[in-house]
C-alpha positions in Angstrom: 194.3 204.7 47.0 194.3 208.3 47.8 197.7 208.2 49.7 199.0 206.4 46.5 197.7 208.8 44.3 199.6 211.7 46.5 202.8 209.5 46.7 202.9 209.0 43.0 202.3 212.9 42.5 205.1 213.7 44.9 207.5 211.2 43.2 206.9 212.5 39.9 207.3 216.2 40.8 210.4 215.4 43.0 211.9 213.7 39.8 211.3 216.8 37.5 212.7 219.4 40.3 215.9 217.0 40.3 216.0 217.3 36.6 215.7 221.2 37.0 218.3 221.3 39.6 221.0 219.3 37.6 220.5 221.3 34.6 220.5 224.6 36.9 223.7 223.3 38.7 225.3 222.2 35.1 224.7 225.7 33.7 226.0 227.7 36.6 229.4 225.7 36.1 229.5 226.3 32.4 229.1 230.2 33.1 231.9 229.8 35.4 234.0 228.1 33.2 233.2 230.5 30.3 234.2 233.6 32.8 237.4 231.9 33.9 238.0 231.7 30.0 237.7 235.4 29.5 240.1 236.3 32.4 243.9 236.3 31.6 245.7 233.4 33.1 242.5 231.6 34.0 242.2 229.3 31.0 245.0 226.9 32.4 242.9 226.5 35.7 239.6 226.2 33.9 237.9 222.7 33.6 235.4 222.2 30.8 231.9 220.9 32.2 229.4 218.6 30.3 225.8 219.6 30.6 224.0 216.6 31.7 221.0 216.8 29.1 220.5 213.3 28.7 220.2 212.6 32.5 217.7 215.6 32.9 215.5 214.4 30.1 215.5 210.9 31.3 214.3 212.2 34.8 211.9 214.4 33.1 210.7 211.2 31.2 210.5 209.1 33.9 208.6 211.5 36.1 205.6 211.3 33.7 205.1 207.8 34.6 204.0 208.3 38.0 202.1 211.4 37.4 200.1 209.7 34.6 199.4 206.6 37.0 198.5 209.2 39.9 196.2 211.3 37.3 194.4 207.9 36.5 193.3 207.6 40.0 190.0 209.2 40.7 188.6 209.3 44.4 185.0 210.1 44.4 184.0 211.6 47.9 181.3 210.3 50.0 177.6 211.9 49.2 178.8 212.4 45.4 178.8 210.3 42.5 180.5 210.9 39.1 180.5 209.9 35.4 183.3 209.4 32.9 183.7 212.4 30.4 186.0 211.6 27.5 187.7 214.0 25.5 187.2 212.1 22.4 183.8 210.4 22.7 181.7 212.7 25.2 180.0 211.3 28.3 180.5 207.7 29.0 177.7 205.4 30.3 177.7 204.3 33.9 177.8 205.9 37.3 181.2 206.2 39.6 179.9 205.7 43.2 182.2 207.0 46.2 185.4 205.4 46.2 188.5 205.1 44.1 188.3 204.4 40.3 190.7 204.4 37.5 190.5 206.6 34.3 192.5 207.3 31.0 194.7 210.2 32.1 194.7 213.0 30.0 191.8 211.6 27.8 189.1 211.1 30.5 187.8 213.3 33.2 185.1 212.8 36.1 182.4 215.2 36.5 181.2 215.0 40.1 177.6 215.5 41.2 176.0 216.0 44.9 173.8 213.0 45.6 172.5 214.2 48.9 169.0 215.7 49.5 168.8 219.2 48.3 166.3 221.8 49.0 164.8 224.5 46.9 162.8 227.3 48.7 160.9 230.2 48.1 160.0 232.9 50.4 159.4 232.6 54.1 161.4 233.9 57.3 163.0 230.8 57.7 165.0 231.2 54.4 166.7 234.4 55.2 170.4 233.7 55.2 173.1 236.4 55.6 174.5 237.9 52.3 178.0 238.9 51.7 177.1 242.5 53.2 175.8 240.8 56.5 172.2 241.6 56.1 169.6 238.9 55.9 168.7 238.0 52.4 164.9 239.2 51.6 162.5 236.5 50.9 161.4 236.1 47.6 157.8 234.5 47.1 156.6 232.5 43.8 154.1 234.7 42.5 151.1 233.0 40.8 147.7 234.1 39.6 144.2 232.8 40.9 141.4 232.2 38.9 139.9 235.6 39.9 143.4 237.0 38.4 144.6 238.0 41.8 148.5 237.4 42.4 149.4 235.2 45.3 152.5 234.8 46.7 153.7 231.1 47.7 156.2 230.0 50.0 157.3 226.8 48.6 159.9 224.0 49.7 161.0 221.2 47.4 163.3 218.4 48.8 164.9 216.5 46.3 168.1 214.7 45.0 169.8 213.6 41.9 169.2 210.1 40.8 172.6 208.6 40.7 171.7 206.0 37.9 170.9 208.9 35.5 173.9 211.2 36.1 175.4 210.4 32.4 172.0 211.5 31.0 172.3 214.6 33.1 175.7 215.3 32.2 175.2 214.9 28.6 171.8 216.7 28.3 171.0 219.2 31.0 172.6 222.4 31.7 174.8 222.8 34.9 174.3 223.4 37.8 170.9 221.6 37.7 169.9 223.0 41.0 169.7 226.5 39.6 168.8 225.7 35.7 166.4 223.0 36.0 164.9 222.7 39.2 163.3 226.4 39.8 161.8 226.9 36.4 160.2 223.5 36.7 158.5 224.0 40.0 157.5 227.9 39.3 155.9 226.4 35.9 154.1 223.6 37.8 152.6 226.1 40.4 151.6 228.7 37.9 150.0 225.9 35.7 147.8 224.4 38.6 146.8 227.6 41.0 145.0 229.6 38.0 142.2 226.6 38.4 141.6 227.6 41.8 140.1 230.5 43.5 142.0 232.2 46.2 139.8 231.1 48.9 140.4 227.4 47.7 144.0 227.9 47.5 144.2 229.5 50.6 142.0 227.3 52.8 139.2 225.0 51.2 141.4 222.8 48.6 144.9 223.9 49.9 146.0 220.4 50.3 144.4 219.3 47.1 146.4 222.1 45.1 149.7 221.0 47.2 149.1 217.2 46.0 148.4 218.1 42.5 151.5 220.4 42.3 153.6 217.8 43.7 152.7 214.9 41.6 153.4 217.0 38.7 156.6 218.4 39.9 157.9 214.7 40.6 156.7 213.8 37.2 158.4 216.3 35.3 161.7 216.2 37.2 161.9 212.4 36.9 162.2 212.7 33.3 165.3 214.6 34.0 166.9 212.1 36.3 165.8 214.2 39.6 163.9 212.5 42.5 161.5 214.5 44.3 160.8 213.4 48.0 158.7 216.0 49.3 156.9 219.3 48.2 155.6 221.5 51.1 153.4 224.9 50.7 154.3 226.5 53.9 152.8 229.7 53.5 150.5 231.8 51.3 150.5 235.8 50.8 147.1 237.0 49.8 147.1 240.4 48.1 146.6 243.6 50.5 142.9 244.4 49.1 141.8 240.9 49.3 143.3 240.1 52.7 141.5 243.1 54.1 138.2 242.1 52.4 138.9 238.5 53.4 139.3 239.9 57.1 136.3 241.7 57.4 134.1 238.8 55.7 135.7 236.5 58.2 135.1 238.8 61.2 131.4 239.3 60.0 131.3 235.3 59.5 132.6 235.1 63.1 130.2 237.7 64.6 127.4 235.8 62.7 128.7 232.4 64.0 128.8 234.1 67.5 125.3 235.6 67.2 123.9 232.0 66.3 125.5 230.3 69.0 124.4 232.7 71.6 120.9 232.6 70.0 121.3 228.6 70.3 122.4 228.9 73.7 119.4 231.0 74.8 117.1 229.0 73.3 118.9 225.6 75.0 118.5 227.8 78.2 114.6 228.5 77.9 114.3 224.7 76.9 116.4 223.6 80.2 114.1 226.1 82.2 110.8 224.2 80.9 112.4 221.0 81.5 113.5 221.7 84.7 109.9 223.2 85.9 108.4 220.0 84.2 110.5 217.9 86.2 110.1 219.5 89.6 106.2 219.0 89.0 106.4 215.4 88.2 108.8 215.1 91.2 106.1 216.5 93.5 103.3 214.3 91.9 105.5 211.3 92.4 106.3 212.3 95.8 102.8 212.5 97.0 101.9 209.5 95.4 104.5 207.6 97.1 103.7 208.8 100.2 99.9 207.6 100.0 101.2 204.2 98.8 103.4 204.3 101.7 100.5 205.0 104.1 98.3 202.4 102.6 101.3 199.7 102.9 101.7 200.7 106.5 98.0 200.1 107.3 98.1 196.7 105.5 101.2 195.9 107.3 99.8 196.5 110.7 96.6 194.7 109.8 98.3 191.7 108.7 100.8 191.7 111.8 97.7 191.5 113.9 96.6 188.4 112.2 100.0 186.9 112.7 100.6 187.7 116.2 98.9 185.4 118.3 100.1 182.5 116.0 103.6 183.6 116.4 103.2 183.9 120.2 102.2 180.3 120.6 105.0 179.4 118.2 107.4 181.2 120.7 106.1 179.7 123.5 106.3 176.2 122.2 109.6 177.0 120.9 110.8 178.0 124.3 109.5 174.9 125.8 111.1 172.7 123.2 114.4 174.2 123.8 114.0 173.8 127.7 113.4 170.2 127.2 116.5 170.0 124.8 118.9 171.5 127.4 117.5 169.0 130.0 118.2 166.1 127.9 121.4 167.4 127.0 122.4 167.9 130.6 121.7 164.5 131.4 123.5 163.2 128.2 126.6 165.3 129.3 126.4 163.9 132.7 125.9 160.5 131.5 128.9 160.8 129.2 131.0 162.1 131.9 130.4 159.3 134.2 131.3 157.0 131.4 134.3 158.8 130.7 135.5 158.7 134.1 134.9 154.8 134.3 137.1 154.4 131.3 139.7 156.6 132.6 140.0 154.6 136.0 139.9 151.4 134.1 142.9 152.8 131.6 144.6 154.1 134.7 144.7 150.3 136.3 145.7 148.6 133.1 148.7 151.1 132.8 149.7 150.6 136.2 149.4 146.7 135.9 151.6 147.1 132.8 154.2 149.1 134.3 154.3 146.6 137.4 154.6 143.8 134.8 157.5 145.5 132.8 159.3 146.7 136.0 159.2 143.1 137.1 160.6 141.9 133.9 163.3 144.5 133.8 164.4 143.2 137.3 164.6 139.7 136.1 166.6 140.9 133.1 168.7 142.9 135.0 169.3 139.9 137.7 170.3 137.6 134.6 172.6 140.2 133.1 174.1 140.6 136.6 174.8 136.8 137.0 176.0 136.5 133.4 178.6 139.6 134.0 179.9 137.9 137.3 180.2 134.6 135.5 182.2 136.3 132.5 184.2 138.2 135.0 185.2 134.8 137.1 186.0 133.0 134.0 188.2 135.7 132.8 190.0 135.7 136.3 190.6 132.2 136.2 192.1 132.4 132.7 194.4 135.2 133.7 195.7 133.1 136.8 195.8 130.4 134.7 198.1 132.2 132.1 200.1 134.1 134.9 200.9 130.6 136.5 201.9 129.2 133.3 204.1 132.2 132.4 205.5 132.1 136.1 206.5 128.6 135.7 208.2 129.0 132.3 210.0 132.1 133.8 211.1 130.0 136.8 212.0 127.1 134.7 214.1 129.5 132.3 215.6 131.1 135.2 216.9 127.7 136.8 218.2 126.6 133.5 220.2 130.0 133.3 221.5 129.5 137.1 222.3 126.0 136.5 224.5 127.0 133.6 225.9 130.1 135.4 226.1 129.7 139.3 227.6 133.2 139.6 224.6 134.9 138.7 223.2 134.1 142.3 225.7 136.1 143.7 224.9 139.0 141.4 221.2 139.0 142.2 222.0 138.8 145.9 224.1 141.9 145.5 221.7 143.7 143.5 218.9 143.0 145.8 220.9 144.0 149.0 221.8 147.6 147.6 221.1 149.6 144.9 224.3 151.6 145.2 226.7 148.5 144.3 227.9 148.2 140.8 228.4 144.7 139.7 230.5 143.7 136.7 230.8 140.1 135.4 234.0 138.9 134.1 235.2 135.4 133.2 236.3 133.0 135.7 239.8 132.4 134.3 240.7 136.2 133.6 242.5 135.2 130.4 242.7 137.9 127.8 240.9 140.3 130.1 243.1 143.3 131.4 240.6 143.9 134.2 242.3 140.5 135.9 245.7 142.5 136.0 244.4 145.6 137.5 242.6 143.7 140.2 245.5 141.6 140.9 247.9 144.7 141.2 245.3 146.1 143.6 245.4 143.1 145.5 249.1 143.1 145.9 249.3 146.8 146.7 246.8 146.4 149.5 248.9 143.5 150.7 252.2 145.4 151.0 250.5 148.1 152.7 249.1 146.2 155.5 252.5 145.6 157.4 253.3 149.0 157.1 250.0 150.0 158.7 250.6 147.3 161.4 253.9 148.6 162.3 
């Protein structure tokens, strides 16, 4: 929205500047035309110029549109709030919070207020801020009178903020700025109204917090009626009058000295009391130690007498216990020997039984192995007989088929014989009549050639 406002203002101003430029240019040309008319012979060359008053006026009138729209857009910054102030009806109710708002241009205006926390403070070194001359600002304390009539300097800090809901009331009824015209007088009047009810000593130490709370409540009440919310009121420091401060310091020193003497006296009394108690305790301790030693001796004597009375029966019991223990060891030895003999007998029986079971198991295993071997041999014999039978049948069928083939083709016997005679002979089967077979002609020619050469070789 802020960008739109600036854009509208720029557009309106540009239109006004354009109108001014047009009028300036036309007036310049008009001036040149009049000069040309005044010079001899220039009237023929001069061209009259029409000033564009309507165009410039139209641009100016149109420029007011974007400007009025831009003036109707008001942006309230963050941390502030505003109220509408009309030129006709005054302050209007309602608060404008941070953001963009629309107002009636040239009729309504927006008064802005800082709604963040503000601080009003008096006196104190932390309030020294550099002035225009570069020197720190002297602290100004709030002067109030106590019940005795003495003047006290108070360093006060009030943290407050403006109530955004009551800004229309503040704008219409309170002077501006509020932080200078309303808050300081109200705070000063409250403190000057409350402090005279207390003495300097009460304000300084005894009832300091009570005074601060009463002042905070009254300040909050008064400023709340004017639309100001008080968050905290602090009484940081109190400056006493010089004479009272000196007297108070002397009084405090005397009180401290009196307190010191009282404390020392009390300490001395306590030390004396501690010494008495320590002596009594040592005396009682010695008496108790003597009584304890006597009782110990009496008890030792009684113990020795009782020991003599119980020594003989105890010795007899020990002898009887030793005899019983020897007898028990003897019986235990006999029982252990019998148990070992029984255990050996049981082990021998178990060993014989185990060997017997092993022998039976080995015999059964041998019988089973012999049966398995016989079965295996029988199966092998059956398999061999079946193989021989199948082979004989296959050979018979093969011989039968070969006999049939040889019966149909007697020349195969020669081929077989030739193949078996030598593996270097190549056999070729041809038809018996040689019809339609070119090899017969070749063989015949070879025969004739061989026959013709023979007579020559003989000669």
